[in-house]
N, C-alpha and C positions, 0 to 999 in steps of 0.2 A: 273560683280558683281553689286548687287543692290546698289543704291546710298544712302540707309539709313545708317546714321552714328551712330555707337554705342557710340561715344563720345558726341553726341548731342541728349540725350534722350528726350522723349516727354511728360513725366509726372513728377509731383512734387516728386513722390516717388523716382525717379532716382537721385534726388539731396538730398537724405535723409541721416540722421545720426542716429545711435543707442545710446540710453542712458544707460550707465552702472552705477552700483552703488556698492560701497564698504560698507559693514556692518562692522564697526570697531570692534565691539564686537565679531562677528562670524569670522572675518577676511576672508570674502568670497566675491568674485566678482560675481554679478548677472546682468542679463539684466532686465531693467524696462519693465513691461508689461502694467502698467497703474495705475490708482487710483481707489480704490473701492468707494462704495457709502458713506462710512464714511470718505473718504479723506485719507485713508491709502495706503501706497505704495504696489503694487503688483509686484512680481519679478518671473523670471524663470531662470533656468540654461542656460547659454549662449552657447547652443549647436545647431548643425544644425537641430536636430529634433524639436527644439522649435523656430526656427527663424521666423516662420510665426506669432508668438505671440509677437515678439519684438515691442515695441513702436517706431515708426519712427518720426524723427523731421526734419522739413525743415530747412536746415542750413542757408537759406537766410531770414527766418522769425523770429518773436520774440515769437514763441510758448514756448520756454524754459522759458522765463521770466514769461509768464502767468502760466506755469506749476509750477515754483518755488513759485510764489506768492500764488497759491492755496495750494500747498503742505506744505509749511512752516507755513501757517496759521493754518493747522491741526496738524502738527507734534509737539509732546511734547518735544522731544529732538533731534533737527536737527543735533547737533554736532556728533551724532553717525554715520552719513553717509557722504561719499564723492561721488561726481558724476563725470562721465566722458562722454564726447560727442565724439563718434568714428564714422568715415565713415562706412556706412553699409557694404561694401564689406570686411572691415578689422575687423569687430566687434568680430567675434568668435575667430580668431587667437589672436587679441589684448587682449581679456579677458583671454585667456590662459596664455599669457606672464605676465599679471598683477598678475594673481594668483600665478605664479612662484615667482614673486617679493616678495609676502607676505611670502612665505616659505623660499626662499633663496635670500635675497636682493642683488642687484647689482646696481652700479651707472647708468649703461645703462638702466635698466628697470625702475629705479627711474625717469630718464629723460623722459622715455616713458609715465609714469603716469602723470607727470607734463605737458607734451605736450597736453594731452587730458582732464585734470581736468577742471571742471567747477566751477567758483566762484559764488555761489548763490546770494551774495549781488550785485555783478557786473551785474548779469542778471536782478535783480529787478531794478537797476539803469537804465539799458538799456531800460527796459519797460517804465520807467517814461520819458526818453528822447524821445522815440517813441510817447508817448501820447502827450507830449508837441509839437512835430513836427506836429502831426496830427491836433492838435488844431490850429496851425499856418497856415497850408496849407489847412484846411477844408477837409481833406480826410476822407474816411469812417472808422468807428471803426474796420472793419474787414480786415485791411490792411495785417495782417499776413497770410491770406488765399491766397494771390496773389504772384506769382513769378515775374511778370512784372508790371510796371506802365504805364498808357496811354502815358505819356510824353516820354517814352523810344521808342515808335513806330515811325518809319519814315512815317508820315501820307501823305507825298507827294508821296511816293511809293505806299502806300495803295490807294490813290486817282487815281493813274495811272492804278490800277487794277480794278477800278470802285467800290472801297470799302471805303467809307468815314467813319469817326467815328460815325456819326449819323446813317448811314445805318446799321452798325454792331450792334449798340445799339438797333435799331428798330427790327432787326432780332434776338435779344437776343443771339448774338454770341460773343460780346466783353468780357463779363464776363468770360466764359470758356477759351477764349484765354489768358486772363491775368493770369488765374490760371495755365496755362501751358498745357492745354489739346487741343487736336484736336477738331475742330468743329464736333458735332455729326450728322451733315447733310451736304450734298453737297451744295456748294456756287457757284453761277455764277460769273466767273472771266473774265474780259476783259483786254487783254494785248496789248498795243500799242507800237510797236517797231519803229515807224516812217515809215519805208518802209514795214512793215508787221503788220497786226492786227490779233490776235487770240482770240477766245472766247471758254471757257471750263467750265465744272463743276468740282469742286475739293473740297477736305477738306483742311482746313488751320490750321496751328499751328505757334506759335512763338518760336524761338530758338535763343540762343546766339551764335554768330560766334566766331572765334578764337581771335578776337580783343575785345570781350565782348559786341559787339553791338547787339541789338535785331533786328532780321530779320524775315520776314514772309516766311514760308515754304509752298509751294503749292504741295499738294498730288493729282496729276491728276489720272483720271480713266484709268486703263489698261484693255485691252480686256480679258486677262487671267493672273493669277499669273505667274511670270517668274521663272519656276522651272528647267530649263535646264542649268542654270549656277550656279556656286558656290555662296553661300550666306554667306559672312564673313567666307569663308574657308570651309563651310559645303556643301558637295555634296548630293543632295537629292536622296534617294533610291526610287525604284518604290513604295514601301509601303508608304514612306513619301509623295510622290506625290498624291497617291490615298487618303490618309487621308486628306490632305490639300484641295483637290478638293471636297471631299465628305462632310466633316464636318467643314472645315475651320481651323482645328487645326491639328498639325503634330502628336501629341500624345506621344511625348517622349522628354527627355532632351538631348541636344547635346552641345558640346563645340564650341562656336563661337570665332573667333580671331579678336581682335581689330587691324585694318590694320596699325594704327599709332604707337601703343605702343607694339603690339605683345601679349597683355594680353589675356589669355584664360578665356572665360566667359561662365559658364554653363547657358543655356537659353532654353526657349521654343519658338516655332514659330507658328504664326497664320496668317490668311489672313484677311486684312481689307475688309469687305464684301461690302463696298460702293465703294472702288477704286480698289480692287484686289491687293493692295500693300502688300508685305510681312512685317510682324512686329515681332520683337524679344523682349523678356522680360527676364531679368535676373531672375533666380530662386529665388534669395534672396528677390525679390519683390512680390513673390506669397504669398497671404494671404488667407487662407482657413477659411470660417465661421464655427462656432460651430454647427449651425443648418441649414438645407435646407428644407424649406416647412414642418416644425414641426418634421423633423427627425434629431435626434442628431447623428453626425458623430463620429465613433470611430477612434482610432489612425491609424488603418490600412486603413480606407477609406480616411482619411486626407492625408496619405502618397501617396496613389494612385493619388489623385488630385495634390499633390505637384510635382509629377513626370510627370505631363502633360497628364496622361492617362485618358481615359473615365471611368466613374463609374456609374454602374446601381444601382439605389436606389428604393426600394419598400416602399409602405405605406406613400407616401407624401400626403399632404392635399392641395387641390386647394383653391382659394379664395372663391369658392362657398361652401367649406366644403366637397367636394368629394375626396375620396382617389384615388391616381393614382401612376403609376410606370413610370420611365423615366431614360434616361442616361444623365449625366451631365459631364462637362469638363471645365477646366480653360482656358479662352481665353486671349491670350497675348495682343490683341488689345483693348479689352474691360476692361481688368484687373479685371475680376471677373468670378465666376463660372456660366456658361450658360447652358441652356438646348440644347441638340444636335438636329440637323436636317441634313438631307442628301442634301447638296447643289447640287449634280449632279442630284437628282431626284426632284428638286423643282417644275418643271412644272408638272411632273407626280403626285406629291402630291397635287398640286393645282387642277388638273383635278379630282383626286379622291375625294378631299374635295367637289368640286362642285357637283360631282355625288351623293355623300352622302347627301349633302344638298338638291339636287333636288328630292331625294326620300321622303323627308318630305314635306307634303302638306302645303301650306301657311295658316295661321290662319285668314287672312283678304282677302276678295274678293271685289274688286271695292269699297273699303272704309267701307265695312260692316264686323265686326268681328263675326266669327262663335262662337256659344256657345259650351260647351264641348261635348254635344251629337251630334251636327252637325259635329264638327271637327273629332270626332272619326269615324263616318261613311264616311266622306269625305276623310280622310287619308287612309281608308281601300279600297278606290276605288269605294264606293257606290255613287249613284246620290242623291243629296239633292236639295230640293226646297227652293228658297230664294225669299221673297217678300221685298218690301220697298227698292229695289235698285234704285239709282238715276242716271239719265243720265246727260250728260254734260250741258244740259240746265236747270237742276234742277227738272225735272219731274220724277215721280216714275214709275217703271216697275218691272216685275217679271220674273223669269226664273229658269233653272235647271243647276247645275254645277257638273262636274265629274272630278276627279283627275286621270291623266294618270301617273303611276309610272315609266313607261319606258322612257317617254319623259320629265317628270317633269313638264308638262304643265296642265293647267286647261281648260277643254272644257266647253263652255257655249251654251245653246240652250233655245229657248222659249218654246219648247215642251219637255215632258219627253222622253229622248232617249231610255228608256227601253220599250216604247210602240210603237215606230216607227222603221222600218227597215232601212229606208234611213236617211240621215242626216236631222235633224229637222230644219224646217224653222220657222221664227217668225209667230205667229198667226196673223190673219187679224187685231185683236184689237191692236196689237203692231207694226206691220210691218211698216206702214207709219210713226208712231211716231219715231221709232228707226232710220229709214233711214234718216229722215229730221234732227232730233235733234242731233244724235250722229255720223252719217256717212257723213253728209254734202251734201246729195242728195237733189233734188228738186221735190216737189209735185206740179204739174201744177195748181191744184185747190187752193193751198194755198201759192204759191211761193212769193207773196208780203206781206204775213202776218208776222208781226214782232215778235209776241209772239210765244214761243215754242208750238208745237202741244201736245195735250193731248192724253191719251190712247184711241185708236180707232178713232181718228179724221182724216178725209180726206178732209173736206171742212171747210170754215169759220163757226164758231159756235156762232158769236155775230155780232151785227150791226157794231161795230167798225172794226172787222176783215173783214166784207163784204165790207166796204168802202175802206179799205186798198187794198183789192184785186182788186176792180173795178177802183181805181185811183192809179195805180202803179207809182213809181218814175222811170223816164226814164234815170237817170244819170248812174245807174249801171245795168248791166245785169248779171243774175246768170250764173255761170259757172258750176253749179251742173248738175248731170245726172237726167233724169226724172225717176220716179218710177211709 
């Protein structure tokens, strides 16, 4: 079985709670969705259908205190509402029990509501305490974003892995680690066990162990995803395996079993594309956007994505403003809706892409950009004449270029290939110049001349060059070939 632990989740969302609210006048329990631009409370019915809209709160942060400060500054009559902070997995069932209490009160359900009720004044006091602490310890004002603090990390262990605090900061990896995320790139890790030393590339994350200590998790690279053994009680079908290998997503919701508690957890499964590790995500943490590339999703489309299935969308708009169609799917590792690609055909796609690109002629040849007329003819396979080309020694020359669509290469010649049957050779005016200046060959008559040869030049053309040729330096001998 995979060593991934469902009790040690890897994202802040997995330590989240849902905020429920009681409207005392309407006597109705709702889930808080957010705050509108006017500062008013937005709510939805606490149902499974709406769970992707629930506002989630990090139970280890002080987001609630910030929320209440903003909310109560806008609300005209805050006494009309009571708030409850409920663990995300229990939110829907707890809301139902609270609603029953409003219709048929019992002492048991009253205790339930007291257990989760939030005191707004206490939350605001908590915020002030945090602000005072931050001023004392000089921490950043965005402490609420972080699940862990640097001082919680065992830096001696990190140093043994070759990862100092300074190195992580320089690589811009410390911040996401403290926020509870895996590094979004592979990190070189060196592990010295005294009698053995190993080096590997891996993704890293921080997790809390059973004693509450913060430890570093090393997610090493696997050759292939391990699909032949049960994953938290789930046996992969042939279709599951094909989907995971092709797209990286299994494509359906399955019930996984927590090995310690026996809890059944509806989840989706994806493959970490950097390490080939299997990653599970509870369905309650799936959040579907309202729009994807300017296309507004309807409820049916949202439900398809909530169930982990792929969805084909037409009429999306690219960054360049072009319409396009594509399939999308929610990825458990990335925690967002991604565009699909076939992992099993990655190399084939790359080759196809290269071939497609090779069929397009380059717009620039040896540093000279072709104008629209030249490029159109060149891309159509016609031969075009270019002057003002410059060789490696800075001297100008001219020639003809033709684009070969089959090979994707540009053929160059000094003579028009349309007028000669055999492969064109450089004209006498350019032959010696090109051989010496660009090909590194030696012309006996000018082998000691320091200056680049000009078009048509075969012999020294100035008194200075004549002197250089007659009094050569004996220290070095040309290794070029004679022309």
